[in-house]
Backbone as a printed PyTorch tensor [residue, N CA C, xyz], in Angstrom:
tensor([[[27.4650, 51.0740, 45.9460],
         [28.1550, 49.8470, 45.5460],
         [28.8100, 50.1000, 44.1890]],

        [[30.1040, 49.7570, 44.0580],
         [30.7920, 49.9220, 42.7760],
         [30.6710, 48.6410, 41.9660]],

        [[30.7090, 48.7990, 40.6600],
         [30.5890, 47.6550, 39.7700],
         [31.9660, 47.2740, 39.2360]],

        [[32.3570, 46.0240, 39.4420],
         [33.6470, 45.5330, 38.9890],
         [33.5670, 44.9450, 37.5870]],

        [[32.3890, 44.5630, 37.1490],
         [32.3020, 43.7810, 35.9280],
         [32.7750, 42.3730, 36.2380]],

        [[33.0220, 41.5800, 35.2340],
         [33.5540, 40.2400, 35.4400],
         [35.0370, 40.2540, 35.0860]],

        [[35.8910, 39.9670, 36.0670],
         [37.3290, 39.8830, 35.8580],
         [37.7350, 38.4240, 35.8870]],

        [[38.6980, 38.0590, 35.0490],
         [39.1130, 36.6700, 34.9020],
         [40.6320, 36.6060, 35.0170]],

        [[41.1440, 35.7370, 35.8890],
         [42.5790, 35.5390, 36.0620],
         [42.8670, 34.0460, 36.0140]],

        [[43.8360, 33.6750, 35.1970],
         [44.2540, 32.2770, 35.1010],
         [45.7100, 32.1970, 35.5120]],

        [[45.9970, 31.3530, 36.4720],
         [47.3650, 31.1300, 36.9390],
         [47.7130, 29.6670, 36.6970]],

        [[48.8890, 29.4340, 36.1090],
         [49.3180, 28.0650, 35.8190],
         [50.6880, 27.8440, 36.4210]],

        [[50.8090, 26.8210, 37.2440],
         [52.0790, 26.4670, 37.8770],
         [52.5160, 25.1100, 37.3490]],

        [[53.5630, 25.1120, 36.5110],
         [54.1090, 23.8730, 35.9670],
         [55.1380, 23.3010, 36.9320]],

        [[55.1220, 21.9990, 37.1140],
         [56.1180, 21.3180, 37.9360],
         [56.9170, 20.3740, 37.0550]],

        [[58.1790, 20.1970, 37.3950],
         [59.0970, 19.3950, 36.5820],
         [58.6600, 17.9420, 36.4410]],

        [[57.9430, 17.4140, 37.4400],
         [57.5770, 16.0020, 37.3820],
         [56.3940, 15.7180, 36.4690]],

        [[55.9290, 16.7450, 35.7220],
         [54.9020, 16.5080, 34.7240],
         [53.4820, 16.7820, 35.1810]],

        [[53.3170, 17.5860, 36.2200],
         [51.9860, 18.0130, 36.6260],
         [51.9340, 19.5320, 36.6130]],

        [[50.7330, 20.0580, 36.5460],
         [50.5600, 21.5070, 36.6820],
         [49.2230, 21.7750, 37.3430]],

        [[49.1680, 22.9120, 38.0200],
         [47.9410, 23.3520, 38.6630],
         [47.4530, 24.5900, 37.9330]],

        [[46.2320, 24.5390, 37.4440],
         [45.6130, 25.6750, 36.7690],
         [44.5710, 26.2580, 37.7130]],

        [[44.8140, 27.4940, 38.1500],
         [43.9110, 28.1750, 39.0730],
         [43.1900, 29.2810, 38.3200]],

        [[41.8770, 29.2510, 38.3650],
         [41.0500, 30.2700, 37.7320],
         [40.3320, 31.0520, 38.8220]],

        [[40.4380, 32.3840, 38.7430],
         [39.7250, 33.2500, 39.6750],
         [38.8540, 34.1910, 38.8550]],

        [[37.5610, 34.1280, 39.0820],
         [36.6100, 35.0160, 38.4230],
         [36.0180, 35.9230, 39.4960]],

        [[36.1000, 37.2280, 39.2670],
         [35.4880, 38.2000, 40.1630],
         [34.1940, 38.6680, 39.5160]],

        [[33.0810, 38.4520, 40.2180],
         [31.7860, 38.8070, 39.6320],
         [31.5010, 40.2980, 39.7900]],

        [[30.3510, 40.7080, 39.3410],
         [29.9900, 42.1240, 39.3250],
         [29.8750, 42.7250, 40.7150]],

        [[29.6440, 41.8930, 41.7290],
         [29.5710, 42.3880, 43.1050],
         [30.9370, 42.3830, 43.7900]],

        [[31.9740, 41.9430, 43.0890],
         [33.3180, 41.9080, 43.6620],
         [33.6520, 40.6080, 44.3720]],

        [[32.7770, 39.6260, 44.3270],
         [33.0110, 38.3340, 44.9720],
         [33.8760, 37.4540, 44.0720]],

        [[34.9210, 36.8440, 44.6560],
         [35.8190, 35.9740, 43.9010],
         [35.3470, 34.5280, 43.9410]],

        [[35.4470, 33.8710, 42.7910],
         [35.1250, 32.4530, 42.6690],
         [36.3950, 31.7650, 42.1500]],

        [[36.9530, 30.8650, 42.9430],
         [38.2390, 30.2380, 42.6230],
         [38.0440, 28.7520, 42.3290]],

        [[38.6990, 28.2980, 41.2500],
         [38.6680, 26.8920, 40.8670],
         [40.0940, 26.4340, 40.5870]],

        [[40.4770, 25.2820, 41.1190],
         [41.7990, 24.7060, 40.8420],
         [41.6340, 23.3620, 40.1630]],

        [[42.4360, 23.1660, 39.1250],
         [42.4360, 21.8970, 38.4020],
         [43.8850, 21.4400, 38.2800]],

        [[44.1390, 20.1950, 38.6220],
         [45.4760, 19.6240, 38.4600],
         [45.4530, 18.6830, 37.2660]],

        [[46.4150, 18.8890, 36.3720],
         [46.4890, 18.0680, 35.1650],
         [47.9220, 17.5960, 34.9580]],

        [[48.0680, 16.5660, 34.1610],
         [49.3910, 16.0830, 33.7610],
         [49.7640, 16.7260, 32.4360]],

        [[51.0540, 16.9000, 32.2140],
         [51.5270, 17.4630, 30.9550],
         [52.8210, 16.7660, 30.5710]],

        [[53.1470, 16.8520, 29.2900],
         [54.4040, 16.3020, 28.7740],
         [54.7310, 17.0300, 27.4800]],

        [[56.0110, 17.0580, 27.1550],
         [56.3710, 17.5870, 25.8410],
         [55.9620, 16.5640, 24.7990]],

        [[55.3600, 17.0400, 23.7290],
         [54.7910, 16.1680, 22.6970],
         [55.8190, 15.7560, 21.6560]],

        [[56.8500, 16.5860, 21.4710],
         [57.8270, 16.3170, 20.4220],
         [59.2500, 16.4700, 20.9670]],

        [[60.2200, 15.9790, 20.2230],
         [61.6150, 16.0100, 20.6670],
         [62.1640, 17.4190, 20.7600]],

        [[61.6260, 18.3460, 19.9990],
         [62.1220, 19.7240, 20.0330],
         [61.5260, 20.5210, 21.1980]],

        [[60.6390, 19.9200, 21.9780],
         [59.9840, 20.5560, 23.1300],
         [59.2250, 21.8150, 22.7250]],

        [[58.6300, 21.8140, 21.5560],
         [57.8960, 22.9750, 21.0790],
         [56.3820, 22.8390, 21.2330]],

        [[55.9330, 21.6890, 21.7210],
         [54.5130, 21.4600, 21.9460],
         [54.3220, 20.7660, 23.2880]],

        [[53.3830, 21.2900, 24.0790],
         [53.0290, 20.6750, 25.3640],
         [51.7200, 19.9160, 25.1620]],

        [[51.6780, 18.6800, 25.6230],
         [50.5110, 17.8260, 25.4860],
         [49.8500, 17.6730, 26.8520]],

        [[48.5360, 17.9380, 26.9240],
         [47.7880, 17.8380, 28.1790],
         [46.8740, 16.6200, 28.2330]],

        [[46.8360, 15.8210, 27.2020],
         [45.9580, 14.6560, 27.1810],
         [44.7920, 14.8780, 26.2410]],

        [[44.1120, 13.7720, 25.9220],
         [43.0160, 13.8190, 24.9630],
         [43.5250, 14.4460, 23.6680]],

        [[42.9510, 15.5600, 23.2470],
         [43.4140, 16.2310, 22.0300],
         [43.7590, 17.7010, 22.3160]],

        [[44.3130, 17.9590, 23.5110],
         [44.6270, 19.3210, 23.9420],
         [46.1470, 19.5400, 23.9430]],

        [[46.5870, 20.5770, 23.2200],
         [48.0080, 20.8870, 23.0660],
         [48.2470, 22.3820, 23.2230]],

        [[49.4610, 22.7370, 23.5690],
         [49.9390, 24.1110, 23.4660],
         [51.1230, 24.1020, 22.5190]],

        [[50.9950, 24.7400, 21.3820],
         [52.1050, 24.9060, 20.4520],
         [52.8430, 26.1730, 20.8590]],

        [[54.0940, 26.0310, 21.3160],
         [54.8470, 27.1670, 21.8420],
         [55.3310, 28.0400, 20.6960]],

        [[54.9210, 29.2960, 20.7300],
         [55.2980, 30.2810, 19.7220],
         [56.5270, 31.0750, 20.1730]],

        [[56.5560, 31.4540, 21.4630],
         [57.6700, 32.2280, 22.0120],
         [57.7990, 31.9290, 23.4990]],

        [[59.0340, 31.7390, 23.9550],
         [59.2880, 31.4720, 25.3670],
         [60.5330, 32.2480, 25.7850]],

        [[60.3230, 33.2860, 26.5920],
         [61.4120, 34.0860, 27.1450],
         [61.1510, 34.2400, 28.6370]],

        [[62.0400, 34.9450, 29.3260],
         [61.8410, 35.1520, 30.7630],
         [60.6520, 36.0810, 31.0410]],

        [[60.2050, 36.8370, 30.0370],
         [59.0990, 37.7720, 30.2190],
         [57.8080, 37.3650, 29.5210]],

        [[57.9110, 36.4700, 28.5590],
         [56.7380, 36.1600, 27.7470],
         [56.6840, 34.6720, 27.3930]],

        [[55.4870, 34.1270, 27.5010],
         [55.2110, 32.7520, 27.1040],
         [54.0030, 32.8110, 26.1780]],

        [[54.2280, 32.6890, 24.8820],
         [53.1550, 32.7740, 23.8910],
         [52.9230, 31.3940, 23.2940]],

        [[51.6570, 30.9910, 23.2670],
         [51.2950, 29.6720, 22.7540],
         [50.0550, 29.7780, 21.8790]],

        [[49.8720, 28.7550, 21.0570],
         [48.5950, 28.5250, 20.4100],
         [47.9440, 27.3870, 21.1760]],

        [[46.8490, 27.6870, 21.8580],
         [46.0820, 26.6930, 22.5980],
         [45.2810, 25.9130, 21.5640]],

        [[45.6560, 24.6570, 21.3500],
         [45.0970, 23.8750, 20.2360],
         [44.3040, 22.6850, 20.7530]],

        [[43.1380, 22.4920, 20.1630],
         [42.3100, 21.3130, 20.4010],
         [42.1970, 20.5640, 19.0820]],

        [[42.7490, 19.3510, 19.0240],
         [42.6990, 18.5420, 17.8130],
         [44.0400, 18.4920, 17.1130]],

        [[44.1330, 17.6090, 16.1590],
         [45.3550, 17.4110, 15.3910],
         [45.3340, 18.2660, 14.1300]],

        [[46.5190, 18.6460, 13.6760],
         [46.6120, 19.3800, 12.4210],
         [46.0010, 18.5470, 11.2970]],

        [[45.2690, 19.1900, 10.4240],
         [44.6270, 18.5140,  9.3070],
         [43.2160, 18.0460,  9.5990]],

        [[42.8320, 17.9670, 10.8810],
         [41.4650, 17.5840, 11.2160],
         [40.5330, 18.7610, 10.9520]],

        [[39.3710, 18.4820, 10.4380],
         [38.4370, 19.5370, 10.0550],
         [37.9430, 20.3470, 11.2570]],

        [[37.8950, 19.7590, 12.4330],
         [37.3670, 20.4420, 13.6150],
         [38.4650, 20.9540, 14.5460]],

        [[39.7200, 20.9960, 14.0870],
         [40.8020, 21.5060, 14.9160],
         [40.5580, 22.9900, 15.2170]],

        [[40.8430, 23.4020, 16.4580],
         [40.6660, 24.7890, 16.8800],
         [41.9560, 25.2780, 17.5200]],

        [[42.4100, 26.4830, 17.1280],
         [43.6090, 27.0960, 17.7190],
         [43.2970, 28.5200, 18.1410]],

        [[43.8150, 28.8970, 19.3250],
         [43.6390, 30.2530, 19.8260],
         [44.9700, 30.7440, 20.3930]],

        [[45.4030, 31.9340, 19.9730],
         [46.6610, 32.5110, 20.4350],
         [46.4840, 33.0580, 21.8500]],

        [[47.4640, 32.7460, 22.7380],
         [47.4410, 33.2410, 24.1100],
         [48.8370, 33.6640, 24.5230]],

        [[48.9170, 34.7440, 25.2740],
         [50.1790, 35.1840, 25.8670],
         [50.0370, 35.1380, 27.3720]],

        [[51.0050, 34.4960, 28.0100],
         [51.0270, 34.4020, 29.4640],
         [52.2670, 35.1340, 29.9670]],

        [[52.1520, 35.7830, 31.1000],
         [53.2750, 36.4930, 31.6960],
         [53.4650, 36.0160, 33.1230]],

        [[54.6810, 36.1370, 33.6040],
         [55.0120, 35.7080, 34.9410],
         [54.4590, 36.6900, 35.9710]],

        [[53.9430, 36.1720, 37.0660],
         [53.4700, 37.0150, 38.1590],
         [54.6270, 37.5220, 39.0160]],

        [[55.7700, 36.8830, 38.9030],
         [56.9240, 37.2710, 39.7300],
         [57.7040, 38.3850, 39.0760]]])
C-alpha cells in the first residue's frame, strides 16, 4: 500500500448572480477522497471592486487578478479591529 499523505484541493466557482460554490477535496493517507461542497453568496464590498464580501466578517481583499493568477488576502474582521486576521492566498485556474 502506498502512502499519499493528506492532500487538499479547494475549487471555487463564482457565478455572476452573486453565488459561488466552494468544493473541498481532501485525500487521506489511504488515498480515499472526502468531498465537501458549500454554496455561499458573495458581493463586491466597495465601488472599486477590490474586495469581495462573503457575509459576517469574511472578506477577500484582491491583491492581483489576471487571467493566470488570482491573489487575495483572506480576511476575517474589519481593519483596525484587534482580532482581525489576514492570510495571503493565490488561486489559479484549472482550465
